[in-house]
C-alpha positions as MATLAB code, in Angstrom:
seq = 'MLNQQHMDILLRHHVIAQCFAHIQTLGRRRNQRQYLRRNQAIMNHHFGPLKAVERPQGH';
ca = [
       0.255    0.197    0.280;
       1.069    3.510   -0.853;
       1.608    6.324    1.437;
       0.112    9.201    1.409;
       3.371   11.126    0.108;
       3.862    8.769   -2.748;
       0.111    9.047   -3.639;
       0.554   12.694   -3.243;
       3.771   12.782   -5.545;
       1.499   10.658   -8.243;
      -0.995   12.548   -8.323;
       0.794   15.824   -8.660;
       2.554   14.251  -12.262;
      -0.508   13.385  -13.684;
      -2.013   16.822  -13.156;
       1.232   18.798  -14.178;
       1.144   16.641  -17.074;
      -2.154   16.946  -18.071;
      -1.600   20.891  -18.058;
       1.053   20.131  -20.392;
      -0.647   18.030  -22.857;
      -1.798   20.054  -25.819;
       1.611   21.660  -25.653;
       3.352   18.382  -27.578;
       0.340   18.369  -29.422;
       1.000   22.489  -31.114;
       3.937   21.186  -31.587;
       3.435   18.027  -33.838;
       1.039   20.119  -36.025;
       3.115   22.851  -36.515;
       6.263   20.584  -37.204;
       3.313   18.525  -39.166;
       2.928   22.062  -41.200;
       6.287   22.800  -41.812;
       7.259   19.444  -43.486;
       3.908   19.710  -45.685;
       5.436   22.624  -47.379;
       8.835   21.321  -47.703;
       7.092   18.348  -49.542;
       5.009   21.326  -51.362;
       7.917   23.170  -52.692;
       9.449   19.793  -54.043;
       5.503   18.838  -55.570;
       5.976   22.294  -57.406;
       9.517   22.401  -58.495;
       8.395   22.434  -62.725;
      11.304   20.190  -64.809;
      12.207   22.505  -68.185;
      13.980   21.272  -71.182;
      17.140   22.073  -69.229;
      16.982   19.131  -67.156;
      16.409   16.476  -70.683;
      19.545   17.935  -72.047;
      21.568   16.955  -69.108;
      20.841   13.664  -69.133;
      23.434   11.745  -70.855;
      22.531   10.333  -74.393;
      21.441    6.558  -74.956;
      20.846    5.984  -70.990;
];
């Protein structure tokens, strides 16, 4: 059986964790938006005739 001090520590940790739980979620969303922006820049990259000229002939 846990004594009162141990229970207080466990409960305090749980309450603090709940208070800050949303911060990690917001950080993930921000990182996800940055990741999507990086990928979008690659997806919107246009390859023009220059890329065809740079390829070796016969390959």
